[in-house]
C-alpha positions in Angstrom: 31.5 -35.1 68.4 28.1 -34.3 66.9 25.6 -32.2 68.8 22.2 -33.8 69.1 19.2 -31.6 68.1 15.6 -32.2 68.3 13.4 -33.0 65.3 11.6 -29.7 65.7 14.9 -27.8 65.6 16.1 -29.8 62.6 12.9 -28.9 60.7 13.3 -25.3 61.6 16.9 -25.0 60.8 17.3 -27.3 57.7 14.0 -27.9 56.1 12.0 -24.7 56.5 14.5 -22.5 54.5 14.1 -24.9 51.6 10.3 -24.6 51.7 10.6 -20.8 52.1 12.8 -20.6 49.0 10.4 -22.8 47.0 7.5 -20.7 48.2 9.2 -17.5 47.1 9.9 -19.0 43.7 6.2 -20.0 43.3 5.3 -16.4 44.2 7.8 -14.9 41.8 7.4 -17.4 38.9 4.0 -16.2 37.7 5.2 -12.6 37.6 8.3 -13.7 35.6 6.1 -15.6 33.1 3.7 -12.6 32.8 6.7 -10.3 32.2 8.2 -12.6 29.6 4.8 -12.9 27.8 4.3 -9.1 27.8 7.9 -8.5 26.5 7.3 -11.1 23.7 3.9 -9.5 22.8 5.5 -6.1 22.8 8.4 -7.3 20.6 5.9 -9.0 18.3 3.8 -5.8 18.0 6.9 -3.8 17.2 7.6 -6.1 14.2 4.4 -5.1 12.5 3.3 -1.9 10.9 -0.6 -1.7 11.1 -2.1 0.7 8.6 -5.8 1.3 8.2 -8.1 3.4 6.0 -11.8 3.3 5.0 -11.1 0.5 2.5 -8.4 -1.8 3.8 -6.2 -2.7 6.7 -2.6 -3.7 6.0 -0.5 -5.5 8.6 3.0 -5.1 7.2 5.8 -7.3 8.4 8.5 -5.0 7.0 10.1 -2.5 9.3 8.5 0.9 9.2 10.7 3.7 7.8 10.7 7.4 6.9 13.3 6.9 4.0 12.3 7.6 0.4 14.2 6.1 -2.5 16.5 8.8 -4.0 17.2 8.7 -7.8 20.9 8.1 -8.3 21.2 8.1 -12.1 20.9 4.3 -12.4 18.0 2.8 -14.3 15.0 1.7 -12.3 13.8 -1.7 -13.3 10.0 -2.0 -12.7 10.0 -5.0 -10.4 6.7 -5.0 -8.5 6.9 -8.0 -6.3 3.8 -9.8 -5.1 3.0 -10.3 -1.4 -0.5 -11.8 -1.6 -2.7 -13.6 -4.0 -6.2 -14.8 -2.9 -9.7 -13.9 -2.0 -10.7 -10.3 -1.6 -10.6 -9.2 2.1 -10.8 -6.1 4.2 -7.5 -6.9 6.0 -4.3 -8.3 4.6 -1.1 -9.4 6.4 1.9 -9.0 4.2 5.1 -11.0 4.9 8.5 -9.3 5.0 9.5 -11.3 1.8 7.6 -11.6 -1.4 6.0 -14.8 -2.6 8.5 -17.5 -3.7 9.8 -17.1 -7.2 10.0 -20.9 -7.9 7.5 -23.7 -7.5 8.4 -27.4 -7.1 6.3 -28.6 -10.1 4.8 -27.0 -13.1 1.0 -26.9 -13.0 -1.0 -26.5 -16.2 -3.8 -24.1 -15.4 -5.5 -24.5 -18.7 -6.8 -21.5 -20.7 -6.2 -18.0 -19.4 -6.8 -14.5 -20.7 -4.4 -11.6 -21.3 -7.1 -9.2 -22.4 -6.6 -6.3 -20.1 -9.2 -3.6 -20.0 -10.9 -1.5 -17.3 -13.7 -4.0 -17.3 -11.4 -7.0 -16.6 -8.7 -5.6 -14.4 -8.7 -3.0 -11.6 -5.5 -1.4 -10.3 -5.6 0.7 -7.2 -2.6 2.4 -5.5 -3.7 3.2 -1.9 -1.8 6.3 -0.9 -3.4 6.4 2.5 -1.5 3.4 3.7 2.1 4.0 4.7 4.1 0.7 4.4 7.6 -0.1 3.5 9.6 -2.1 0.9 12.8 -4.0 1.6 15.5 -3.5 -1.1 18.5 -5.7 -1.4 21.6 -4.2 -3.1 23.4 -7.0 -4.9 26.1 -7.6 -7.4 26.4 -10.5 -9.8 28.8 -13.3 -9.2 29.9 -15.9 -11.6 32.3 -18.9 -11.6 33.2 -21.4 -14.3 30.5 -23.9 -13.3 27.7 -21.4 -13.1 28.9 -19.7 -16.3 28.7 -22.9 -18.2 25.2 -23.4 -16.8 24.3 -19.9 -18.2 22.8 -18.8 -14.9 23.3 -15.5 -12.9 23.8 -15.5 -9.2 23.8 -12.4 -6.9 25.5 -11.7 -3.6 23.7 -9.3 -1.2 25.8 -6.4 -0.2 23.3 -4.5 2.0 19.6 -4.3 2.9 17.6 -1.1 3.2 13.9 -0.3 3.8 12.1 2.4 1.9 8.6 3.9 2.1 6.0 2.3 -0.1 2.4 2.1 -1.1 0.3 -1.1 -1.5 -1.0 -1.9 -5.0 -4.3 -3.8 -5.2 -5.1 -5.6 -8.5 -8.5 -7.2 -8.8 -9.6 -9.6 -11.5 -13.1 -8.3 -12.4 -13.6 -10.8 -15.2 -15.0 -14.4 -15.2 -11.7 -15.7 -16.7 -8.3 -16.7 -15.4 -5.9 -13.8 -15.9 -2.1 -14.1 -16.5 -0.3 -11.3 -14.8 3.4 -12.2 -14.5 6.3 -14.5 -13.9 8.5 -15.4 -10.9 6.9 -13.2 -8.2 6.7 -10.0 -10.3 3.9 -8.3 -12.2 4.5 -8.4 -15.9 4.6 -5.3 -18.1 3.9 -2.8 -15.3 5.8 0.5 -15.1 5.3 3.8 -13.3 4.7 6.9 -15.3 4.8 10.6 -14.3 3.8 13.9 -16.0 6.7 16.0 -17.2 6.7 19.9 -17.2 4.7 19.9 -20.4 2.0 17.6 -18.9 3.0 14.6 -21.0 3.1 11.1 -19.4 6.6 9.7 -19.3 8.0 6.4 -17.9 10.1 6.5 -14.8 11.4 3.0 -15.1 12.0 0.1 -17.6 9.8 -3.0 -17.8 11.3 -6.1 -16.1 12.9 -8.6 -18.4 12.2 -12.3 -17.8 14.2 -15.4 -18.6 13.0 -19.0 -19.3 12.8 -21.2 -16.3 11.2 -24.6 -15.9 10.2 -24.1 -12.2 9.5 -20.4 -12.2 6.2 -19.4 -10.8 3.6 -18.2 -13.3 1.3 -15.6 -11.8 -2.4 -16.1 -12.4 -5.4 -14.4 -10.9 -8.7 -16.2 -10.6 -12.0 -14.4 -11.1 -12.7 -12.0 -8.3 -9.3 -12.7 -6.7 -7.0 -9.9 -5.4 -3.2 -9.5 -5.8 -1.3 -7.2 -3.4 2.1 -5.8 -4.4 4.3 -2.9 -3.2 5.3 0.3 -4.9 8.5 1.9 -3.5 8.2 5.7 -3.2 10.6 8.1 -4.8 11.8 11.5 -3.7 12.9 14.7 -5.5 12.1 18.4 -6.0 9.5 18.0 -8.8 5.9 17.5 -7.6 3.8 15.8 -10.3 1.0 13.3 -11.0 2.0 9.6 -11.3 0.2 6.4 -12.2 0.9 2.8 -13.0 0.6 1.4 -16.6 -0.1 -2.3 -17.0 0.0 -4.2 -20.3 1.4 -3.5 -23.8 0.3 -1.8 -26.9 -3.4 -1.0 -26.9 -4.0 -3.7 -24.4 -3.3 -1.4 -21.4 -4.9 -0.6 -18.1 -4.0 2.4 -15.8 -4.2 2.8 -12.1 -5.6 5.8 -10.3 -3.4 8.9 -10.4 -1.5 10.1 -7.3 0.8 13.0 -6.5 4.5 12.3 -5.7 7.8 14.2 -5.6 10.3 12.8 -8.1 13.7 13.7 -9.6 13.1 15.1 -13.1 16.2 13.2 -14.4 14.3 10.0 -14.0 11.9 11.0 -16.7 14.6 10.2 -19.2 15.1 6.6 -18.2 18.5 5.2 -19.2 19.0 1.7 -20.5 17.9 -0.8 -17.9 20.8 -3.1 -18.7 22.9 -0.7 -16.6 20.8 -1.3 -13.6 22.5 -2.5 -10.5 19.5 -3.0 -8.2 17.8 -6.3 -7.8 14.7 -6.3 -5.7 13.9 -9.1 -3.3 
């Protein structure tokens, strides 16, 4: 037998709790949305390392670190990957990965110059900006199919981040300049002064291979290229610089002071190198 209740009691007992619950949700929902937005913004900010000096602002997407690269007796291959090519700006946002090594179609850019002088190319290492460089440790893998195709493939074993400086290269000329292949700067190595004050290379120049779809790196007049230079550590404090070009066709960067391992001044054969930057 059902007990009869009035409409007023029905609304009070059955309906009002529903509206109360909905009202509470409407009161709480904006706070939840605001909290989620703040958390997302905070997480987004934590992903970027913003560095600024009187010349540039760098918004680096790589994780900030206090770790320097320690020399381990293995040859350092001078792979300076490119993270930006374009117009000169005061602020640059660098992605966590370098530019793509391969392009869908080959584009003929016409005539270009490889005459590198202080009047055509400017190279500046900004030591006031503390950024980082991701390094992938890999080993080469092959199988019968890939071996027949004469191609090398690498498997990533681990990923680490090391302290780095940004490199700014500016085309000062009125000509198109060729700078490299894949996503690396060609013919650029780091040098350091030994105990006798003589400049010695700390690494071997990168070696390229033919590839139909590999990116060819060009810099238009007045354009800027931004790369990263991983920082070393050691017990020998000395002057360093970057050397770009070959023979007498060479341009040097500004000099800067770093700590290095003196053993790196006698660079072994780069064919023994295990590291592959990416």
